[in-house]
OpenMM code with the backbone's topology and positions (N, CA, C; nanometers):
from openmm import Vec3, app, unit

residues = "MET ALA ARG ALA SER THR THR SER ASP ALA PHE ASN ALA VAL ALA GLU PRO ARG ARG ARG ASP ILE LEU SER PHE LEU VAL ALA GLN GLU ARG PRO VAL ASN ASP ILE VAL ALA SER LEU GLY LEU PRO GLN PRO SER VAL SER LYS HIS LEU ARG VAL LEU LEU GLU VAL GLY LEU VAL ASP VAL ARG ARG ASP GLY ARG GLN MET PHE TYR ARG THR ASN ALA ASN ALA ILE ARG PRO LEU HIS GLU TRP THR SER THR PHE GLU ARG TYR TRP ARG HIS GLN LEU THR ARG ILE LYS GLU ARG ALA GLU ALA ASN GLU LEU GLN SER".split()
positions = [
    Vec3(2.4905, -0.7468, -3.4194),
    Vec3(2.5323, -0.6113, -3.3878),
    Vec3(2.4670, -0.6080, -3.2644),
    Vec3(2.5370, -0.5083, -3.1789),
    Vec3(2.4609, -0.5085, -3.0166),
    Vec3(2.3624, -0.3989, -3.0356),
    Vec3(2.2743, -0.4544, -2.8958),
    Vec3(2.1576, -0.3454, -2.8805),
    Vec3(2.2188, -0.2351, -2.8070),
    Vec3(2.1440, -0.0880, -2.8420),
    Vec3(2.1770, 0.0052, -2.7790),
    Vec3(2.1431, 0.0072, -2.6412),
    Vec3(2.1976, 0.0881, -2.5494),
    Vec3(2.1545, 0.0733, -2.4199),
    Vec3(2.0509, 0.1594, -2.4448),
    Vec3(1.9224, 0.1178, -2.3288),
    Vec3(1.7873, 0.1989, -2.2958),
    Vec3(1.8266, 0.3193, -2.2811),
    Vec3(1.9380, 0.3860, -2.2161),
    Vec3(1.9431, 0.5237, -2.1912),
    Vec3(2.0513, 0.5737, -2.2943),
    Vec3(2.0185, 0.5254, -2.4005),
    Vec3(2.1347, 0.6030, -2.5051),
    Vec3(1.9827, 0.7319, -2.6167),
    Vec3(1.8869, 0.6844, -2.6091),
    Vec3(1.7648, 0.7798, -2.6892),
    Vec3(1.6442, 0.7658, -2.6175),
    Vec3(1.5692, 0.8220, -2.6551),
    Vec3(1.4138, 0.8143, -2.6352),
    Vec3(1.3416, 0.6822, -2.6683),
    Vec3(1.3936, 0.6637, -2.8063),
    Vec3(1.3626, 0.5318, -2.8857),
    Vec3(1.3715, 0.3963, -2.7905),
    Vec3(1.5044, 0.3887, -2.7727),
    Vec3(1.5522, 0.2523, -2.6578),
    Vec3(1.4734, 0.2965, -2.5098),
    Vec3(1.4742, 0.4305, -2.4617),
    Vec3(1.3956, 0.4272, -2.3230),
    Vec3(1.2313, 0.3714, -2.3275),
    Vec3(1.1739, 0.4111, -2.4525),
    Vec3(1.0490, 0.3637, -2.4580),
    Vec3(1.0023, 0.2236, -2.5055),
    Vec3(1.0900, 0.1635, -2.5468),
    Vec3(1.0942, 0.0006, -2.5805),
    Vec3(1.0500, -0.0525, -2.4537),
    Vec3(1.0622, 0.0000, -2.3228),
    Vec3(1.0426, -0.0830, -2.2204),
    Vec3(0.9072, -0.0566, -2.1849),
    Vec3(0.7879, -0.1500, -2.1713),
    Vec3(0.6577, -0.1177, -2.1708),
    Vec3(0.6315, -0.0511, -2.0451),
    Vec3(0.7292, -0.0575, -1.9281),
    Vec3(0.6400, 0.0119, -1.8178),
    Vec3(0.6927, 0.1291, -1.8180),
    Vec3(0.7961, 0.1758, -1.8721),
    Vec3(0.8194, 0.3214, -1.9130),
    Vec3(0.7240, 0.4058, -1.9714),
    Vec3(0.6804, 0.3220, -2.0866),
    Vec3(0.5344, 0.3800, -2.1606),
    Vec3(0.4450, 0.4009, -2.0347),
    Vec3(0.4001, 0.2959, -1.9907),
    Vec3(0.3146, 0.2965, -1.8929),
    Vec3(0.3110, 0.4581, -1.7804),
    Vec3(0.4276, 0.4698, -1.7577),
    Vec3(0.4597, 0.5508, -1.6439),
    Vec3(0.4645, 0.6757, -1.7438),
    Vec3(0.5037, 0.7015, -1.8504),
    Vec3(0.4751, 0.8214, -1.9656),
    Vec3(0.3413, 0.8691, -1.9618),
    Vec3(0.2508, 0.7085, -1.9611),
    Vec3(0.1114, 0.7329, -1.9473),
    Vec3(0.0332, 0.8105, -1.8700),
    Vec3(0.1232, 0.7847, -1.7985),
    Vec3(0.0535, 0.8213, -1.6253),
    Vec3(0.0805, 0.9438, -1.6011),
    Vec3(0.1808, 1.0007, -1.6492),
    Vec3(0.2579, 1.1238, -1.6512),
    Vec3(0.1813, 1.2215, -1.7347),
    Vec3(0.1050, 1.1901, -1.8403),
    Vec3(0.0850, 1.3155, -1.9041),
    Vec3(-0.0157, 1.3948, -1.8941),
    Vec3(-0.1003, 1.3306, -1.7732),
    Vec3(-0.2424, 1.4331, -1.7209),
    Vec3(-0.1664, 1.5482, -1.6379),
    Vec3(-0.0644, 1.4913, -1.5573),
    Vec3(-0.0336, 1.6188, -1.4555),
    Vec3(0.0942, 1.5430, -1.3930),
    Vec3(0.1926, 1.6602, -1.3054),
    Vec3(0.3165, 1.6013, -1.2352),
    Vec3(0.2390, 1.5165, -1.1250),
    Vec3(0.3658, 1.4170, -1.0983),
    Vec3(0.3349, 1.3210, -1.0044),
    Vec3(0.4328, 1.2619, -0.9157),
    Vec3(0.4077, 1.2893, -0.7594),
    Vec3(0.5158, 1.2327, -0.6770),
    Vec3(0.5286, 1.0528, -0.7311),
    Vec3(0.6672, 0.9954, -0.6924),
    Vec3(0.7154, 0.8569, -0.6955),
    Vec3(0.5880, 0.7841, -0.6791),
    Vec3(0.5466, 0.8146, -0.5339),
    Vec3(0.4619, 0.7166, -0.4601),
    Vec3(0.3134, 0.7292, -0.5461),
    Vec3(0.2683, 0.8327, -0.5973),
    Vec3(0.1441, 0.7822, -0.6730),
    Vec3(0.1605, 0.6835, -0.8216),
    Vec3(0.2866, 0.6945, -0.8778),
    Vec3(0.3329, 0.6174, -0.9453),
    Vec3(0.3229, 0.4940, -0.9201),
    Vec3(0.3594, 0.4483, -0.7888),
    Vec3(0.3782, 0.3594, -0.7280),
    Vec3(0.2507, 0.2784, -0.7084),
    Vec3(0.1860, 0.3169, -0.6697),
    Vec3(0.0379, 0.2910, -0.6149),
    Vec3(-0.0477, 0.2930, -0.7286),
    Vec3(-0.0349, 0.3715, -0.8308),
    Vec3(-0.1401, 0.3369, -0.9641),
    Vec3(-0.0986, 0.2334, -1.0567),
    Vec3(0.0071, 0.2423, -1.0774),
    Vec3(0.0708, 0.1164, -1.1619),
    Vec3(0.1114, -0.0112, -1.0714),
    Vec3(0.1173, -0.0202, -0.9426),
    Vec3(0.1221, -0.1273, -0.8702),
    Vec3(0.2604, -0.2357, -0.9225),
    Vec3(0.3732, -0.1254, -0.9282),
    Vec3(0.5028, -0.1533, -0.9530),
    Vec3(0.6012, -0.1124, -0.8265),
    Vec3(0.7067, -0.1891, -0.7964),
    Vec3(0.7477, -0.1676, -0.6702),
    Vec3(0.8245, -0.0269, -0.6865),
    Vec3(0.8533, 0.0325, -0.5754),
    Vec3(0.9113, 0.1325, -0.5747),
    Vec3(1.0695, 0.1496, -0.6375),
    Vec3(1.1509, 0.0921, -0.5608),
    Vec3(1.2825, 0.0893, -0.6946),
    Vec3(1.2519, 0.0389, -0.8249),
    Vec3(1.1754, -0.0091, -0.8652),
    Vec3(1.1601, -0.0252, -0.9954),
    Vec3(1.0974, 0.0948, -1.0557),
    Vec3(1.0182, 0.1661, -1.0142),
    Vec3(0.9511, 0.3056, -1.0413),
    Vec3(1.0802, 0.4046, -1.0609),
    Vec3(1.1617, 0.4074, -0.9365),
    Vec3(1.2718, 0.4466, -0.9304),
    Vec3(1.3434, 0.4434, -1.0482),
    Vec3(1.4018, 0.3313, -1.0870),
    Vec3(1.5067, 0.2895, -1.1907),
    Vec3(1.4784, 0.3346, -1.3120),
    Vec3(1.3112, 0.3075, -1.3606),
    Vec3(1.2536, 0.3662, -1.4447),
    Vec3(1.2551, 0.5016, -1.5005),
    Vec3(1.2175, 0.5552, -1.3788),
    Vec3(1.2117, 0.7411, -1.3797),
    Vec3(1.3699, 0.7608, -1.4189),
    Vec3(1.4690, 0.6943, -1.3710),
    Vec3(1.5989, 0.7743, -1.4159),
    Vec3(1.6264, 0.7497, -1.5345),
    Vec3(1.5925, 0.6470, -1.5809),
    Vec3(1.6283, 0.6471, -1.7522),
    Vec3(1.5258, 0.7232, -1.8394),
    Vec3(1.4352, 0.7330, -1.7907),
    Vec3(1.3318, 0.8480, -1.8581),
    Vec3(1.3922, 0.9983, -1.8376),
    Vec3(1.4296, 1.0303, -1.7134),
    Vec3(1.5087, 1.1260, -1.6881),
    Vec3(1.6559, 1.1569, -1.8019),
    Vec3(1.7285, 1.0350, -1.7850),
    Vec3(1.8471, 1.0780, -1.8605),
    Vec3(1.8235, 1.0797, -1.9940),
    Vec3(1.7135, 1.0327, -2.1000),
    Vec3(1.6900, 1.0637, -2.2142),
    Vec3(1.6282, 1.1940, -2.2037),
    Vec3(1.5686, 1.2798, -2.1549),
    Vec3(1.4749, 1.3524, -2.1163),
    Vec3(1.3280, 1.3769, -2.1813),
    Vec3(1.2835, 1.2520, -2.1385),
    Vec3(1.1412, 1.2382, -2.1493),
    Vec3(1.0401, 1.2901, -2.0125),
    Vec3(1.1245, 1.2763, -1.9197),
    Vec3(1.0634, 1.3542, -1.8130),
    Vec3(1.1478, 1.4596, -1.7097),
    Vec3(1.0688, 1.5359, -1.6643),
    Vec3(1.1117, 1.6582, -1.5888),
    Vec3(1.0921, 1.6322, -1.4367),
    Vec3(1.1658, 1.6547, -1.3316),
    Vec3(1.1586, 1.6490, -1.2351),
    Vec3(1.1742, 1.8079, -1.1224),
    Vec3(1.0935, 1.7332, -1.0268),
    Vec3(1.0921, 1.9415, -0.9508),
    Vec3(1.0925, 1.8938, -0.7938),
    Vec3(1.1624, 1.9102, -0.7501),
    Vec3(1.1659, 1.9136, -0.5809),
    Vec3(1.0648, 1.9785, -0.5242),
    Vec3(0.9823, 1.9240, -0.3947),
    Vec3(0.9223, 2.0158, -0.3162),
    Vec3(0.9409, 1.9600, -0.2161),
    Vec3(1.0350, 2.0121, -0.0861),
    Vec3(1.0791, 1.9403, 0.0145),
    Vec3(1.1388, 1.8477, -0.0052),
    Vec3(1.0840, 1.6887, 0.0719),
    Vec3(1.1704, 1.6004, 0.0642),
    Vec3(1.1124, 1.5094, -0.0593),
    Vec3(1.0024, 1.5596, -0.1791),
    Vec3(0.9331, 1.5005, -0.2435),
    Vec3(0.9732, 1.5552, -0.3747),
    Vec3(0.9861, 1.4547, -0.4979),
    Vec3(1.0132, 1.4601, -0.6187),
    Vec3(0.8658, 1.4512, -0.7073),
    Vec3(0.8539, 1.5340, -0.7781),
    Vec3(0.7533, 1.5459, -0.8739),
    Vec3(0.7756, 1.5063, -1.0285),
    Vec3(0.7339, 1.4374, -1.0884),
    Vec3(0.7784, 1.3929, -1.1997),
    Vec3(0.6720, 1.4190, -1.3309),
    Vec3(0.7344, 1.5190, -1.4470),
    Vec3(0.6319, 1.5347, -1.5214),
    Vec3(0.6473, 1.4648, -1.6874),
    Vec3(0.5736, 1.4590, -1.7634),
    Vec3(0.6616, 1.4068, -1.9061),
    Vec3(0.7008, 1.5813, -1.9450),
    Vec3(0.7754, 1.5344, -2.0672),
    Vec3(0.8633, 1.6708, -2.1403),
    Vec3(0.8029, 1.6585, -2.2829),
    Vec3(0.6921, 1.7436, -2.2840),
    Vec3(0.6406, 1.7236, -2.4435),
    Vec3(0.7320, 1.7608, -2.5516),
    Vec3(0.8369, 1.8777, -2.5368),
    Vec3(0.9497, 1.8488, -2.6453),
    Vec3(1.0095, 1.7604, -2.6827),
    Vec3(1.0373, 1.6365, -2.5486),
    Vec3(1.1349, 1.5445, -2.5879),
    Vec3(1.0405, 1.4346, -2.6518),
    Vec3(0.9292, 1.4488, -2.6048),
    Vec3(0.8429, 1.3549, -2.6883),
    Vec3(0.7931, 1.3549, -2.8562),
    Vec3(0.8106, 1.4641, -2.8322),
    Vec3(0.7787, 1.5332, -3.0051),
    Vec3(0.8341, 1.3952, -3.0888),
    Vec3(0.9580, 1.3954, -3.1075),
    Vec3(1.0084, 1.2875, -3.2039),
    Vec3(0.9491, 1.1569, -3.2254),
    Vec3(0.9443, 1.1331, -3.0904),
    Vec3(0.8695, 0.9807, -3.0589),
    Vec3(0.7193, 0.9812, -3.1495),
    Vec3(0.6579, 1.1117, -3.1079),
    Vec3(0.5349, 1.1415, -3.1767),
    Vec3(0.5323, 1.1328, -3.3501),
    Vec3(0.5894, 1.2130, -3.3811),
    Vec3(0.6343, 1.2300, -3.5186),
    Vec3(0.6887, 1.1148, -3.6213),
    Vec3(0.7478, 1.0129, -3.5578),
    Vec3(0.7813, 0.8982, -3.5863),
    Vec3(0.6584, 0.8265, -3.6251),
    Vec3(0.6165, 0.8243, -3.5047),
    Vec3(0.4745, 0.7100, -3.5366),
    Vec3(0.3725, 0.7304, -3.5768),
    Vec3(0.3530, 0.8580, -3.6313),
    Vec3(0.2829, 0.9321, -3.6922),
    Vec3(0.2519, 0.9092, -3.8216),
    Vec3(0.3866, 0.8357, -3.8787),
    Vec3(0.4197, 0.8210, -4.0235),
    Vec3(0.3274, 0.6515, -4.0336),
    Vec3(0.3410, 0.5936, -3.9317),
    Vec3(0.2914, 0.4838, -3.9325),
    Vec3(0.1605, 0.4968, -3.8782),
    Vec3(0.0600, 0.5935, -3.8343),
    Vec3(-0.0498, 0.5776, -3.8631),
    Vec3(-0.0974, 0.6577, -3.9599),
    Vec3(-0.0866, 0.7080, -4.0618),
    Vec3(-0.1032, 0.7404, -4.1755),
    Vec3(-0.1277, 0.6225, -4.2770),
    Vec3(0.0239, 0.5600, -4.2686),
    Vec3(-0.0120, 0.4098, -4.3326),
    Vec3(-0.1459, 0.3574, -4.2921),
    Vec3(-0.1810, 0.3170, -4.1741),
    Vec3(-0.2465, 0.2520, -4.1396),
    Vec3(-0.3906, 0.2878, -4.1656),
    Vec3(-0.4028, 0.4039, -4.1656),
    Vec3(-0.4960, 0.4823, -4.1843),
    Vec3(-0.5616, 0.4889, -4.3525),
    Vec3(-0.4767, 0.4476, -4.4114),
    Vec3(-0.4821, 0.4303, -4.5608),
    Vec3(-0.5277, 0.3043, -4.5925),
    Vec3(-0.4424, 0.2305, -4.5240),
    Vec3(-0.4817, 0.0582, -4.5374),
    Vec3(-0.6233, 0.0255, -4.5136),
    Vec3(-0.6603, 0.0831, -4.4110),
    Vec3(-0.7853, 0.0320, -4.3425),
    Vec3(-0.9018, 0.1556, -4.4315),
    Vec3(-0.8605, 0.2686, -4.4845),
    Vec3(-0.9517, 0.3355, -4.6152),
    Vec3(-0.9614, 0.2245, -4.7132),
    Vec3(-0.8528, 0.1513, -4.7606),
    Vec3(-0.8486, 0.0596, -4.9165),
    Vec3(-0.9684, -0.0378, -4.8494),
    Vec3(-0.9536, -0.1071, -4.6936),
    Vec3(-1.0484, -0.2008, -4.7079),
    Vec3(-1.1805, -0.1890, -4.6744),
    Vec3(-1.2135, -0.0696, -4.6107),
    Vec3(-1.3268, -0.0399, -4.6255),
    Vec3(-1.3920, -0.0164, -4.7793),
    Vec3(-1.3111, 0.0522, -4.8321),
    Vec3(-1.3194, 0.0915, -4.9861),
    Vec3(-1.3977, -0.0732, -5.0523),
    Vec3(-1.2963, -0.1545, -5.0300),
    Vec3(-1.3353, -0.2473, -5.1215),
    Vec3(-1.4716, -0.3410, -5.0576),
    Vec3(-1.4833, -0.3003, -4.9199),
    Vec3(-1.5798, -0.3986, -4.8541),
    Vec3(-1.7177, -0.3314, -4.9150),
    Vec3(-1.7171, -0.2324, -4.9475),
    Vec3(-1.8207, -0.1649, -4.9776),
    Vec3(-1.8394, -0.1407, -5.1439),
    Vec3(-1.7625, -0.2137, -5.2226),
    Vec3(-1.7527, -0.2318, -5.3386),
    Vec3(-1.8210, -0.3773, -5.3602),
    Vec3(-1.7360, -0.4712, -5.2563),
    Vec3(-1.8146, -0.5874, -5.2753),
    Vec3(-1.9457, -0.5970, -5.2566),
    Vec3(-1.9936, -0.5212, -5.1613),
    Vec3(-2.1151, -0.5258, -5.0797),
    Vec3(-2.2152, -0.4697, -5.2351),
    Vec3(-2.1773, -0.3578, -5.2904),
    Vec3(-2.2702, -0.3030, -5.3892),
    Vec3(-2.2553, -0.4276, -5.4975),
    Vec3(-2.1456, -0.5018, -5.5205),
    Vec3(-2.1636, -0.6304, -5.6132),
    Vec3(-2.2610, -0.7494, -5.5874),
    Vec3(-2.2834, -0.7582, -5.4672),
    Vec3(-2.3741, -0.8870, -5.4394),
    Vec3(-2.4899, -0.8539, -5.4510),
] * unit.nanometer
topology = app.Topology()
chain = topology.addChain("A")
for resn in residues:
    res = topology.addResidue(resn, chain)
    for name in ("N", "CA", "C"):
        topology.addAtom(name, app.Element.getBySymbol(name[0]), res)
């Protein structure tokens, strides 16, 4: 089966680690491309390419101020990613609780 395009949905878009880095960087506040380039140490054309993908799937919004473009995360579009990954978070929390309980039970038996 062919792999889906990275621009087909948010899940495919965030499969690329540099896009996740960009989203993480933008979570605090909107930023211009040059700030993203400087902070993440990526080439400007690469950052622009990744931002285009994130914009196409709706994970970031853009605002123009004069000649500068400011990007910010779109929290509503990120919500489905968060909800899906929280399923796994609950699973691992449950697993860790079970490990802790076993360790404590073994400690009492010793």
